[in-house]
N, C-alpha and C positions, 0 to 999 in steps of 0.2 A: 646704463651700459647697454649697448646694442647687442641683440642676439646674433648668432653666427649667420643666420639667414639674412638678417637686415644688414650686417656688415658686407656680405656679398652683394647685396642690392646697392649699397652706397658705393662700393667699388665699381660696380657696373655703371651706375649713373655718372661717376667721375670719368670713366673711359668713353662713355657715350658723349658727354659734354666736350671732351677733348677733340672730338671729331666733327663738331657742329660748325666750325668755322675754318679749320685748317685747309680744307680743300678749296676754299674760296680766297682766304687771305694770302695763300702761297702763290696765287696767280699774278697779283698786281706787280710785285718786283720783277717778274719774268715776262711781263706783257710785251716789252720791247723785243726780246728774243723770239717770242711766239709770233709777233707781227712780222719780224724780219724773215724768219724761217718759212712761214706759210704765205707771206706776201699779202697780208690783210691790212685794211686801212685802220686809222684810229677809230672811226665810227664802228666798224665791225668788231674791233678789239673792245670798245666800250660795251657793245652788245653782249660780248662774252661774259663780262662781269655783271651785266644786267639780267641775263637770262635766269640764273638761279633765283633771283628775287621775284621775278614773274612767276616762277614755279611755286615759290613759297606762298605768294598771294593767292594763286589759283587752287593749290592743293591742300591748304590748311584745313578747310572744312571737310574735305574728303578724308584726310588723315583721321580726323575725329570720328567720322562715321565708321571707318574701317576699324578703328580702335574699339568702338562700341560693339561691333559685330564679332570680331575675333579676339579681342583683348588687346590692351595696350602693349604688353610685353611682346606678344607675337608680331604686332604691327611694327614695332621698332626693330625687331630681329629681321623681318623681311625687308624693311626699309634699308637696313645696313647691308643686306645682300645686294640690293639694287645699287647702293652707294659704291661698293667695291667694284661692281661691274662697270659703273660709270667712270671710275678712276682708271680702270684698265683700258676702256675704250678711248678715253680722252688722250691717253699717253701713247697709243699704238696705231693711230690712224692719221688721216689728213684733216682738211678743214671740216668735212661733214662729220667725221668721227669726233673731232674736237667739240663741236656743238652738241651732237647727240649724247656724248658722254657727260657734258655739262648739264643737260636736261636730267639725265639719270641721277647725277650727283645731287641736284636740287631736290628731286623727288625723294631720294633716300634721306637727306638731311631733315626735310620738313617733318618727318615722323617724330624725330627726337625733339625738334623745336616745339611742336604742339603738345606732345604727350608726356614728356618728362615733368614739366611743371604740375600737370594734373596728377601724375603718379606720386610726386612728392607729397602733395596734399592728401592723397588717399592713404599712402603707406606711413607717412610721418606727420600726422595732424598736429602733434605737439611741438614739432621741430621744423616747421615750414621755413622760418627765417634762416636757420642754420643751414639746412639742406639746400635752399635756394642760393644762399651765399656761396656754398661749396660748388654748386653747379655752375653758377655764373663766373666764378673766379677761375675754375678749371677751363671753361670755354674761352675766356678772355686771354688767359695766360698762353694757352696753346695757339690761339690765333696770332698773338704777338710773336711767339717763337717761330711759327711757320713763316711769317713775313720776313723775319730776320735771317733765317738760315737758307731760304730758297735760293738766293743768288750764290752764296758760298758753295752749296751743294752742286749747283749747276756749273759754276766756274772753277772754283778751287779744287773740287774733287772730280771735275771733268764729267759729271753725269749728264749735262745738257738739261734743257728745260723739261723734256719729256720724263726722264728718270727722276729729276728733282720733284716733279709733281707726283710721280708714281710712288715714291717712297712713303707718302702719307697713307697709302693703302695698307701698309704694315700696321699702322695704328688702328685702322678699321678692323683688321683681322683680330688684333688683341681685344678690342672692344666686343666683337662678336663672341670670342671665347669666354669672356667674363659675363656676357649676357645670357649665355645658354642656360645656366641654372635658373633663370627667371621664367623660362618658358613653361615650367610646370606650375607657376604661381599666378597664371592669368586669371584676372577677375574682370567683371564689368566695370567700366570706368565711372568716375564720379558723375552724377547727373548734371553737374555744372557744365561739363563738356558738351552734353547734348543741348543744353540751354544756349550755349555760345554759338551753336551752329543751326539753331532752330529759327528759320526765317520769320515765322509767324510771331515769335516772341520778341524778335529784334527790331520790329518796326518803331517802337517808342524811342529807342536809342538812336536810330538812324534819323529820326525827325527832331532830335534835340540839338539846338545850337551849341550848347556847352559840350555835348559829346563830340560834335564836329571839331570844336576848337582843340579838344584833347587829342582827337585822332590826327588832326593836322600838326599838332606839336610832335606827336609820335612820328608822323610821316616825314616832317622836315628834319628832325634830328637823324632819322634813318638815312635820308637823302644825303645829308652832310657826311655821315660816317662812311657809307659805302662809296661815295664819290672820292673821298680821301683814300680809302683802302685801294680803290682801283687806280688812281692817277697820281698819288703823292710821289712815288718813286720817279715817275716820268717827269713831273714838274721839277723835282729836285735835280734830276739829270740835266734839264735845260739850264739850270743855274750853275752847272759845272761840276756837280757831285757825281760820283760813280753810282751805278745801279745798286752795288752792294751797300754803299753808305745810305742810299735812299731806302733800301730794304730795312736796314737797322733803325733808321729814324721812324719808319712805319711801325716797327716793333715798339720803339719808345712811345709813340703816340698811343698804342693800344695798352701797353703795360702801365704807363702813368695814369691812364683813365681808370684803372681798377680801383685804387683807394677812394677816389672822389665818387665813383659809382657806388661804392659801398657806404660811404659816409652820408651822401646827400639824402637818401630816404630817411635815415635816422634823424637828421636835422629837420627835415620837412615834417616828419610825424610828430615832432615836439611842438609844432606851431599850428595854430588854427588856420592861419592864412599863409600860403606858400608863394605869394607873389614876389616877395623879397628875394628868396633863394633862387627862384626861376629867373628873375631879371639879372641877378648877380652872376649866375652861371652863363647866361647868354652874353653878358657884357665881357666876361673873361674869354669866351669863345670868339667874340668879335675882335677883341684886342689881339688875340693870337693870330687870327686870319689876316687882320690888317698888318700886323708885324711881318707875317709871312709874305705879304705882297711887297712890302718895302725892304725886306732884308736883302743884304748883299754879301754876307759872309756866313761861315759855318756856325759861329757862335750865336748870331742873331736868328738864324734859321732854326737852330735847335731850341732856343728859348721860345720861339713862336710856336713850334710844334708842341712843346710842353704846355704852353698856355691853352692851345686848342684841345689838348688831351684833358686838361683839368676841367674846362668848360663843357666839352663834349661828354666826358664820363658822367658828370653830374646830370646833364640833360637826358642821357639815356635812361638812367634809373628814375629820374623824376617823371618821365613819361609813363613808366609802369606804376609809380606811386600814385599819380593822379587817378589812375583807373580805380584803385581801391578807395581813395579819399573822396572822390566825387560821386561814387556810387552809393545808393541808399540800401542796397541789399546784395547778397552773394550772387543771386541770379542776374541782377542788373550789372554787376561787375563782370560776370562772364560774357554777357551780351556786349558790353563796352569793350572788353578785351578783344573779342572776335572782330568787332568793327574796326578798332584801332590797328589791329594786326593787318587786316586786309588793306586799309587805306595806307598804312605805313609802308608796307612792302611795295605797293604800287608806286608811291612817290619815290621810295628808295631806288626802285628800278629805273626811274626816269633820270636820276642824277648822273650816273656814269655815262649813260648813252648820250645825254644832252652835252655833257662836257667833251666827250669824244667828238661829236659833230662840230661843236663850237671851236675846238682846237684845230680840226681839219680845215675849217673855213677861214679862221683868223690867223693860222700859222704861228700862234703864240699862246701863252698860258695866262696872260694878264686878265683877259676878258673872262676866263673861267673862274679865276679867284674873285673878281668883282661880282660875278654871279653868285658865288658862295657867300660873299659878304651880304648881299641882298637877302639871301635865304636866311641868314642868321638874324637879320632885322625882323623878318617875318616870324621866326622862331621866338624872338623876344616878345612880340605882340601876343602870340598864341599861348606862350608860357605865362604871361601876365594874366590873361583871361582864364586860363586853366587853374591858376593858383588861388582864385577867389574861394572863400570859405562858404561853399554852398553845394548842395547835391543836385543831381539832374532833376529829381522830382520837384524840388523846391523851385528850380528854374521854370518848370512847366506851370507850377501853380502861380508863380509871379507873372508869367506871360499870358495866362489865360484870363 
């Protein structure tokens, strides 16, 4: 039974998690309205969805250092103050304010991205799996809901894209309210955070071929996810579907991924070798994307999106599972996690931008989908390599 103090913390974690994707996934279904209203190109619109990921990649180590200095609870609190400022700025200005606000949104969100998993380990060492599941489920559910309701809020309720994005600021305010009790409970973070951002300790991981394969698996699945988050509604619109329908299918993509994301690590952990489940997940992802390329009606498009969600959800959780399974120690796991996150967000940032540029030049979406199919083939390869039953240290010994 959780103590009252811990129940408040769990509630705070849930509300923090609910805000870690909503301000990002709500943009994709409205990107056409934003582009039309402000007169920006597909390339610039793609950069709008890419920018937070670049912020994540660049500021993750800094968030850990600030958390070490002033405490994780306070760092998240101040991060969410920055987040609400970013949401306000994005909704009440022109092109410059749109991008400046997006930078602040990314800077605010990254504090929760980096520090909540560490806090769960520190505060609930016996319930890491349960709390991590609650955290990731809340994050994924709200991300899907935000995708689905953005267009109805903008169109049916007449809020427009600005107020439709602004409304998520209310959820941030609620999260801040529930987080305030945690400010008096600040402690120094787990030493694993420091290890994850210690450049001198990370050299061995950065020189490991297996670590790079895991990092690239993490990066490629992130590239696929954020590319679909950014452009799926637009691609569906080009097939004759409304932006509202595209938004709901984007919600389906995210919500269907939740159960497979939950189940895949359990299955993987019961096997010594994870190459089979990694390849199976990649093949389902590929089948869904290929079907998406060839589909010509609503039923087949929906089925393809569901297949992509099943494969993609499994790949997301497998990327995190590989970090623990392929590491020989807790310290090495922290180093590998830091490396994979940096590489992952950099690759994820490239996806939406490249697809935006590609669609601008080609004037169609087929080439973009073919590009994503090639990415899935690479994902299959790196998943197969990452699933081998060996640790990074064993790999070094074998290669020396």
